[in-house]
Backbone as CSV, one residue per row, in Angstrom:
resi,resn,N_x,N_y,N_z,CA_x,CA_y,CA_z,C_x,C_y,C_z
1,MET,-43.275,-5.376,11.905,-44.499,-5.913,11.976,-45.473,-4.444,11.563
2,ALA,-45.132,-3.312,11.709,-45.115,-2.157,10.948,-44.345,-1.129,10.702
3,ILE,-44.748,0.344,10.180,-43.826,0.959,9.802,-44.544,2.549,10.466
4,THR,-43.218,3.362,10.129,-43.480,4.836,11.249,-42.889,5.356,9.623
5,PRO,-42.828,6.488,9.347,-42.360,7.223,8.222,-41.019,7.400,8.813
6,GLY,-39.625,7.521,8.322,-38.098,8.209,8.141,-37.869,7.063,9.183
7,LEU,-37.598,6.130,9.316,-37.353,4.705,9.650,-37.008,4.090,8.793
8,GLU,-35.674,2.828,9.100,-34.909,1.758,8.512,-36.572,0.899,8.831
9,PRO,-36.285,-0.477,8.307,-36.947,-1.796,8.722,-36.091,-2.365,10.492
10,SER,-36.411,-2.997,11.213,-35.708,-3.541,11.877,-36.330,-5.209,11.849
11,PRO,-34.436,-5.549,13.256,-34.700,-7.313,12.495,-35.645,-8.003,12.596
12,ALA,-36.401,-8.108,13.245,-37.851,-8.621,14.036,-38.817,-8.539,13.067
13,ARG,-39.057,-6.996,11.941,-39.944,-6.383,11.152,-40.949,-6.090,12.374
14,VAL,-40.796,-4.933,13.204,-41.469,-4.723,13.730,-41.601,-3.085,14.378
15,ARG,-41.655,-2.341,14.212,-41.374,-0.678,15.100,-42.289,-0.649,15.725
16,LEU,-42.374,0.112,17.387,-43.194,0.967,18.015,-42.681,1.826,18.169
17,ARG,-42.763,2.808,17.447,-42.013,4.006,17.288,-43.283,5.340,16.642
18,PRO,-42.973,6.558,17.236,-44.136,7.446,16.326,-43.826,8.393,15.345
19,GLY,-44.566,7.964,14.683,-44.558,8.626,13.189,-45.529,9.819,12.612
20,ARG,-44.944,10.548,11.897,-45.851,11.898,11.971,-46.518,12.445,10.449
21,LEU,-47.474,12.190,9.778,-47.776,13.173,8.418,-45.985,13.561,7.810
22,CYS,-45.945,14.798,8.511,-44.947,16.152,8.901,-44.587,16.471,10.004
23,ALA,-43.510,17.370,10.476,-42.906,17.599,11.697,-43.746,19.226,11.371
24,PRO,-44.043,19.929,12.482,-44.360,20.706,12.979,-42.999,21.317,13.108
25,ALA,-43.457,22.944,12.832,-42.539,24.012,12.858,-41.303,23.865,14.324
26,ALA,-42.416,24.118,15.458,-42.400,24.334,16.548,-43.091,23.399,17.713
27,ALA,-42.766,23.355,18.331,-43.872,22.284,19.561,-44.941,23.161,20.044
28,GLY,-45.796,22.621,20.008,-47.328,23.661,20.267,-47.873,24.449,18.955
29,GLU,-46.248,24.613,17.918,-48.437,24.731,16.802,-47.519,24.800,15.932
30,GLY,-47.644,24.472,14.471,-46.973,24.283,13.403,-47.177,24.555,12.089
31,ASP,-46.780,24.332,11.237,-46.819,24.906,10.000,-46.971,24.011,8.729
32,ALA,-47.928,23.421,8.612,-48.004,22.019,7.711,-47.808,22.958,5.965
33,GLY,-46.494,22.709,5.794,-46.071,23.436,4.384,-45.560,22.542,3.497
34,GLU,-44.418,22.647,3.125,-44.084,22.089,1.831,-43.371,20.368,2.116
35,GLU,-42.532,20.500,4.044,-42.248,19.130,3.425,-43.815,18.046,3.780
36,CYS,-45.091,19.020,4.483,-45.735,17.939,4.779,-46.496,17.224,3.140
37,ALA,-46.377,18.660,2.417,-46.677,18.259,0.670,-46.254,16.739,0.557
38,ARG,-45.089,15.928,0.527,-44.154,14.979,0.224,-43.779,13.888,1.285
39,TRP,-45.021,13.766,2.611,-44.909,12.445,3.115,-45.994,11.493,2.088
40,ALA,-46.768,11.491,1.266,-47.200,10.458,1.184,-45.824,9.877,0.606
41,GLU,-45.642,9.775,-0.575,-43.757,9.680,-0.875,-43.276,9.124,-0.576
42,ARG,-43.600,9.537,0.428,-41.886,8.906,2.001,-42.392,7.338,2.306
43,TRP,-43.509,7.641,2.430,-44.623,6.624,3.184,-44.568,5.166,2.347
44,ALA,-44.673,5.899,1.147,-44.931,4.380,-0.045,-42.929,3.836,-0.446
45,ASP,-42.876,5.020,-0.797,-41.506,4.527,-0.658,-40.426,3.309,0.558
46,ARG,-41.474,4.302,1.784,-40.536,3.501,2.823,-42.077,1.490,3.065
47,ALA,-42.995,1.574,2.716,-44.162,0.879,2.856,-43.430,-0.157,1.314
48,GLU,-42.975,0.116,0.468,-41.989,-0.745,-0.578,-40.938,-1.601,-0.371
49,ARG,-39.612,-0.315,0.235,-38.929,-1.195,0.591,-39.055,-1.864,1.904
50,PHE,-39.902,-1.553,2.785,-39.869,-2.684,3.852,-41.010,-3.720,4.087
51,GLN,-41.971,-3.094,3.190,-42.435,-4.564,2.748,-42.840,-5.018,4.378
52,PRO,-44.121,-4.536,5.105,-44.870,-4.609,6.412,-45.667,-6.346,5.785
53,ASP,-45.075,-7.446,7.564,-46.830,-7.935,6.739,-48.332,-7.169,7.569
54,VAL,-47.815,-6.252,8.403,-49.611,-5.811,8.461,-48.428,-4.273,9.253
55,VAL,-49.617,-2.976,9.036,-49.167,-1.674,9.843,-50.025,-0.744,10.842
56,LEU,-49.258,-0.827,11.440,-49.659,-0.303,12.896,-50.168,1.222,13.116
57,THR,-50.741,2.459,12.660,-50.219,3.825,12.653,-51.204,4.286,13.207
58,GLY,-51.795,5.713,13.370,-53.122,6.318,14.310,-52.640,7.417,13.895
59,ALA,-53.153,8.561,14.530,-52.608,10.010,14.554,-52.460,9.985,16.129
60,SER,-51.594,11.326,16.060,-50.979,11.747,16.907,-51.170,13.090,17.743
61,PRO,-50.285,14.117,19.141,-50.978,14.880,19.256,-51.008,15.536,18.524
62,TRP,-49.806,15.936,17.730,-49.110,16.842,16.352,-50.337,17.282,15.821
63,ASP,-51.205,16.653,15.315,-52.298,17.055,14.831,-53.444,17.498,15.378
64,ALA,-53.675,17.754,17.408,-54.120,18.785,17.800,-53.667,19.504,18.695
65,ILE,-52.867,20.406,17.641,-52.308,21.266,17.461,-52.326,22.406,17.121
66,ASP,-51.847,23.636,16.656,-52.922,25.076,16.144,-51.933,25.337,15.210
67,ARG,-52.003,25.193,14.162,-51.466,25.651,12.304,-52.251,26.207,11.510
68,LYS,-50.699,26.141,10.889,-50.999,27.189,9.367,-51.247,25.931,7.896
69,VAL,-52.043,26.233,7.588,-52.458,24.900,6.326,-52.648,25.675,5.200
70,PRO,-51.832,25.594,4.578,-51.195,26.718,2.973,-52.378,26.481,2.390
71,ALA,-53.055,25.390,2.205,-53.906,25.203,1.555,-55.478,25.947,2.204
72,LEU,-55.562,26.263,3.183,-56.136,26.846,3.828,-56.430,28.548,3.951
73,GLY,-55.781,28.610,3.718,-54.927,30.827,3.989,-53.907,30.454,5.102
74,ASP,-53.733,31.579,5.496,-53.137,31.781,6.791,-53.652,32.582,8.208
75,ARG,-54.603,31.623,8.528,-55.014,31.138,9.306,-54.489,30.435,10.588
76,TRP,-53.913,30.477,11.771,-54.158,29.840,12.695,-55.299,28.918,13.232
77,LEU,-55.351,27.386,12.647,-56.543,26.361,12.889,-55.944,25.212,14.097
78,HIS,-57.100,24.742,14.436,-56.807,23.595,15.093,-57.790,22.483,15.014
79,ILE,-58.066,21.552,15.156,-58.482,20.301,15.575,-60.016,21.113,16.125
80,GLY,-61.199,20.519,15.291,-62.276,21.658,16.068,-62.990,22.796,14.927
81,ASP,-61.838,22.868,14.816,-62.804,23.879,12.696,-63.174,23.287,12.157
82,PRO,-63.978,23.633,11.987,-65.119,22.459,10.492,-63.924,22.494,9.586
83,ASP,-63.030,23.794,8.797,-62.145,23.345,7.438,-61.221,22.757,8.172
84,TYR,-60.385,23.326,8.838,-59.180,22.123,9.762,-59.638,20.785,9.492
85,ASP,-60.766,20.205,10.227,-61.123,18.971,10.465,-61.084,18.225,8.670
86,ALA,-61.876,19.084,7.895,-61.739,17.671,6.416,-60.691,18.538,6.133
87,TRP,-60.095,18.667,6.535,-58.412,18.849,5.849,-57.516,17.978,6.388
88,LEU,-57.521,17.933,7.468,-56.375,16.551,8.552,-58.406,15.394,8.008
89,ARG,-59.381,14.797,7.913,-59.918,14.013,7.477,-59.637,13.250,6.054
90,GLY,-59.093,14.452,5.504,-58.678,14.221,3.577,-57.326,13.514,3.701
91,GLU,-56.731,13.786,4.866,-55.325,13.933,4.982,-55.034,12.272,5.513
92,LEU,-55.698,12.295,7.028,-55.523,10.578,7.372,-56.344,9.696,6.453
93,ALA,-57.718,9.756,6.025,-57.923,9.101,4.852,-56.905,8.937,3.831
94,GLN,-56.068,9.669,2.796,-55.119,9.760,2.224,-53.853,8.279,2.625
95,ALA,-53.681,8.913,4.196,-52.142,8.222,4.463,-53.465,6.394,4.510
96,LEU,-54.238,6.477,5.013,-54.440,4.896,4.992,-54.580,4.115,3.609
97,GLN,-55.012,4.996,2.734,-54.390,4.438,1.227,-53.050,4.330,0.764
98,VAL,-52.047,4.663,0.974,-51.269,4.751,0.422,-50.698,3.344,1.605
99,LEU,-51.447,3.697,3.021,-50.565,2.289,3.748,-51.081,0.909,3.329
100,ARG,-52.333,1.193,2.135,-53.169,-0.520,2.315,-52.681,-0.607,0.638
101,ALA,-52.384,0.026,0.249,-51.781,-0.460,-0.497,-50.684,-1.189,-1.665
102,PRO,-49.764,-1.590,-0.870,-49.322,-2.793,-0.560,-49.735,-4.407,-0.572
103,GLY,-51.658,-4.280,-0.164,-52.320,-5.199,0.518,-52.105,-5.546,1.292
104,VAL,-51.568,-4.979,2.785,-51.403,-5.953,3.847,-52.145,-4.762,4.434
105,PRO,-52.456,-6.016,5.435,-53.822,-4.716,7.011,-52.479,-3.967,7.505
106,VAL,-53.772,-2.818,7.882,-53.452,-2.204,8.721,-54.928,-2.077,9.944
107,VAL,-54.337,-1.479,10.775,-54.730,-1.572,12.118,-54.539,-0.303,12.621
108,TRP,-55.940,0.802,13.148,-55.567,2.063,13.136,-56.039,2.117,15.192
109,PHE,-54.896,3.181,15.413,-54.674,3.364,16.866,-55.215,4.734,17.329
110,SER,-56.144,4.426,18.023,-57.198,6.105,18.512,-56.015,6.016,19.612
111,GLN,-55.882,8.191,19.861,-54.850,8.668,20.628,-56.114,8.938,22.047
112,PRO,-55.049,7.997,22.950,-55.395,7.828,24.910,-55.110,9.632,25.212
113,HIS,-55.875,10.315,26.004,-55.954,11.864,26.525,-53.923,11.714,26.825
114,ILE,-53.674,12.309,27.308,-52.595,12.513,27.569,-52.537,13.473,28.927
115,ASP,-51.638,12.715,29.401,-51.539,12.875,31.240,-49.985,13.778,31.703
116,ARG,-50.155,14.926,31.141,-49.025,16.088,31.316,-50.096,17.159,32.328
117,PRO,-49.492,17.968,33.728,-49.833,18.949,33.969,-50.198,19.883,33.498
118,GLN,-48.793,20.474,32.277,-48.807,21.965,31.569,-49.499,22.280,30.717
119,THR,-50.291,23.052,30.576,-50.938,23.719,29.852,-50.178,23.629,28.469
120,ALA,-50.826,23.161,27.490,-50.443,22.512,25.735,-52.057,22.642,24.793
121,PRO,-51.952,23.277,23.686,-53.156,22.965,23.376,-53.498,21.341,23.150
122,GLU,-52.561,20.915,22.989,-52.985,19.043,22.268,-53.048,18.143,23.462
123,ASN,-52.791,18.661,25.182,-52.817,18.101,26.393,-54.431,18.299,26.497
124,ASP,-55.184,18.960,26.125,-56.827,18.903,26.419,-57.240,17.824,26.003
125,PRO,-58.148,17.564,26.783,-59.125,16.129,26.334,-60.196,16.410,24.761
126,ALA,-60.566,17.395,25.037,-61.904,17.829,23.936,-60.998,18.121,22.832
127,ARG,-59.990,18.050,22.522,-59.097,17.903,21.277,-59.226,16.856,20.689
128,VAL,-58.495,16.068,22.393,-58.093,14.744,21.813,-59.175,13.902,20.965
129,ASP,-60.477,14.050,22.029,-61.947,13.286,21.346,-61.901,13.618,20.069
130,ARG,-61.689,15.234,19.684,-62.488,15.767,18.146,-61.239,14.870,17.311
131,LEU,-60.599,14.514,18.015,-59.398,14.389,16.938,-59.392,12.994,16.723
132,ASN,-59.662,11.535,17.977,-60.333,11.194,17.417,-61.459,10.727,16.938
133,ALA,-62.579,11.450,16.682,-63.426,11.719,16.148,-63.139,11.526,14.308
134,VAL,-62.983,12.390,14.240,-62.144,12.782,12.826,-61.357,11.426,11.630
135,ALA,-60.500,11.219,13.209,-59.882,10.050,12.542,-60.538,8.793,12.051
136,ALA,-61.946,8.552,12.609,-62.874,7.555,12.919,-63.518,7.406,11.453
137,GLU,-63.910,9.311,11.047,-64.754,9.224,9.446,-63.927,9.213,9.029
138,ALA,-62.273,9.489,8.881,-61.776,8.468,7.936,-61.291,7.348,7.749
139,VAL,-61.424,6.351,8.780,-60.985,5.379,8.720,-62.417,4.465,8.311
140,ASP,-63.564,5.321,8.847,-64.932,4.617,8.489,-64.522,4.370,6.206
141,ALA,-64.758,5.935,6.528,-64.278,6.274,5.080,-63.604,5.828,4.248
142,VAL,-62.838,4.732,4.052,-61.827,4.430,3.460,-62.046,2.631,3.571
143,GLY,-61.927,1.997,4.850,-62.214,0.807,4.659,-61.861,0.067,4.922
144,GLY,-61.454,-1.236,5.433,-61.045,-2.487,5.742,-59.944,-2.066,6.719
145,THR,-59.841,-1.088,7.604,-58.965,-0.919,8.165,-59.534,-1.515,10.052
146,THR,-58.870,-2.351,10.719,-58.984,-2.992,11.784,-58.698,-1.711,13.292
147,VAL,-59.565,-1.301,13.991,-59.176,0.060,14.718,-59.019,-1.086,16.318
148,ALA,-57.236,-0.373,17.146,-56.947,-0.815,18.224,-57.294,0.025,19.397
149,ASP,-58.096,0.240,20.366,-58.661,0.816,21.026,-57.407,1.001,22.034
150,TYR,-56.444,1.864,21.552,-55.478,2.461,22.079,-56.136,3.426,23.682
151,ALA,-56.965,4.173,23.428,-58.231,5.156,23.755,-58.250,4.920,25.161
152,GLY,-59.394,3.523,24.109,-59.919,2.743,25.985,-59.069,2.338,26.795
153,TRP,-58.026,1.465,26.183,-56.952,0.733,26.542,-56.602,1.606,27.918
154,ILE,-55.916,2.252,28.266,-55.399,3.967,28.644,-56.202,4.124,29.572
155,ASP,-57.487,5.535,29.128,-58.863,6.113,29.380,-59.396,5.003,30.164
156,ASP,-59.629,4.155,30.176,-60.799,3.893,31.029,-60.118,2.689,32.010
157,ASP,-59.299,3.235,32.119,-58.208,2.414,33.577,-58.600,3.442,34.625
158,PRO,-58.961,4.091,35.151,-57.630,5.239,36.793,-56.464,4.913,36.833
159,VAL,-56.633,3.264,37.202,-54.504,3.310,37.397,-53.759,3.916,36.085
160,ARG,-54.403,2.397,34.727,-53.519,3.084,33.477,-53.306,4.418,33.267
161,SER,-54.663,4.904,32.763,-54.784,6.560,32.321,-53.469,6.953,33.480
162,HIS,-53.386,6.781,34.552,-52.096,8.010,35.301,-50.352,7.083,35.567
163,ASP,-50.244,6.228,35.099,-49.054,5.322,36.212,-48.040,5.796,34.751
164,HIS,-47.321,6.279,35.487,-45.753,7.136,34.764,-45.277,6.548,34.725
165,GLU,-44.719,4.332,34.876,-43.683,3.900,34.721,-44.270,3.598,33.183
166,LEU,-45.167,3.602,32.671,-46.642,2.773,32.067,-45.834,3.859,30.601
167,ARG,-46.536,4.484,30.769,-46.696,6.470,29.570,-45.494,7.084,30.841
168,VAL,-44.122,7.314,30.628,-43.453,7.675,31.137,-43.499,8.959,31.085
169,ASP,-43.254,10.424,30.627,-43.865,11.541,30.841,-45.834,11.782,29.610
170,GLY,-46.525,10.856,30.753,-47.972,10.439,30.464,-47.917,11.048,28.469
171,LEU,-47.150,10.097,27.983,-48.002,10.074,26.485,-47.221,9.317,25.640
172,HIS,-45.279,8.699,26.201,-45.276,7.847,24.981,-44.598,6.670,26.769
173,LEU,-44.532,5.804,26.118,-44.618,4.050,26.744,-42.686,4.198,27.009
174,GLY,-43.142,3.953,28.211,-41.919,3.444,28.982,-41.715,1.485,29.030
175,GLU,-40.446,1.407,29.487,-40.126,0.021,29.126,-41.334,-1.021,29.537
176,ARG,-41.729,-1.035,30.284,-43.078,-2.069,31.185,-44.389,-0.727,30.246
177,GLY,-44.321,-0.185,30.108,-45.412,0.228,29.124,-45.220,-0.735,27.814
178,ARG,-44.234,-0.785,26.879,-44.131,-1.122,25.567,-44.244,-2.752,25.874
179,SER,-43.903,-3.318,26.466,-44.299,-4.623,27.340,-45.608,-4.874,27.186
180,GLU,-45.770,-3.870,28.447,-47.822,-4.387,27.887,-48.178,-4.241,27.075
181,VAL,-47.716,-3.266,26.525,-48.543,-3.222,24.944,-48.355,-4.004,23.361
182,ALA,-47.226,-4.118,24.056,-46.900,-5.840,22.664,-47.981,-7.287,23.353
183,ASP,-48.021,-7.562,24.874,-48.719,-8.340,25.265,-50.346,-8.019,24.773
184,TRP,-50.668,-6.748,24.992,-52.209,-6.536,24.402,-52.517,-6.363,23.015
185,LEU,-51.079,-6.635,22.288,-51.159,-6.810,21.036,-51.155,-8.038,20.437
186,ALA,-50.681,-8.860,21.714,-50.000,-10.129,21.209,-49.447,-10.094,19.928
187,LEU,-47.882,-9.134,20.110,-46.472,-9.191,19.769,-46.069,-9.880,19.387
188,PRO,-44.591,-10.108,19.090,-43.573,-11.191,19.582,-42.356,-10.474,20.481
189,PRO,-42.531,-11.431,20.909,-41.432,-10.606,22.580,-40.248,-9.446,22.272
190,GLN,-39.661,-9.861,20.888,-38.598,-8.643,20.607,-39.025,-7.586,20.356
191,ALA,-40.338,-7.407,19.991,-40.834,-5.821,19.547,-40.735,-5.098,20.764
192,ALA,-41.229,-5.540,22.007,-41.139,-4.988,23.206,-39.797,-3.835,23.734
193,GLY,-38.667,-4.316,23.372,-37.312,-3.852,22.952,-36.934,-2.734,22.096
194,ARG,-37.962,-2.172,21.211,-37.174,-1.762,20.204,-37.019,-0.517,19.984
195,SER,-37.788,0.076,20.982,-38.260,1.950,21.038,-38.711,2.246,22.623
196,PRO,-37.703,3.391,22.151,-38.402,4.269,23.396,-39.483,4.850,23.736
197,SER,-40.216,4.593,22.441,-41.540,5.653,22.353,-42.507,4.804,21.961
198,ALA,-43.910,5.974,22.166,-45.419,5.269,22.085,-45.550,3.987,21.037
199,VAL,-46.761,2.997,20.557,-46.943,2.970,19.533,-48.114,3.900,18.629
200,THR,-47.232,5.456,18.874,-48.741,5.825,18.220,-48.315,6.557,16.494
201,GLY,-48.902,7.086,15.839,-48.733,7.703,14.768,-48.853,8.780,14.253
C-alpha cells in the first residue's frame, strides 16, 4: 500500500523497499544531475498507475552523502551546509506534494542512525540527525503528513539499534526485521516477505 520509484505494484499492494529521488553517481558521493531532475515525473506516473491506499516514504542515507547539485554550482556539498539544506528541504517538500496529489495519506519515516563500523559520511550520526531535522521542516511546511518515528523505534532501544538480525548490515532490514516493522506498523502479514530491504525512502 505504498510506492517507491522504479517499482511495479505488488499483488498485496504493499512495498517495503527503498527508493530515493535519484541515484547518486557513486557510493559515498554523488552528482545530483539530469537524472535527478526527472524524479517528480516518475513518481507521479507510478502513483497514478499504482493508485496506492497509503504511501510510506522518507529520506535516506543517500541524502546525507557529499554531492554536487547543478543549481548550486560546482561545489561539493552535504547536509548541514545552509545552501544544501535549503535545496533538499525544497526537494523533500515537492516529493510530499507529488505523493499527496492523488489524495491518499502519506506517512513519513524518520531515518535512524546507521550501525556500521566503516567510516563513511552517511554513517555520521550528526548528519543523520540534521537530515531528519531538515526533513521535519519539509513535512511541517507541506502539512497533512503523518510521521512514523522509525528513528526513535531503532535508536532509542539499545538492543534494537545494534541488532544485526534486525538490520543485517546496520541499515537494511533482514527477514525478521521486515516482520517486526510490519508488526510495528500493523501492516498485513503478506507485506513482511516482499523485499530484502528496509522501509526507507
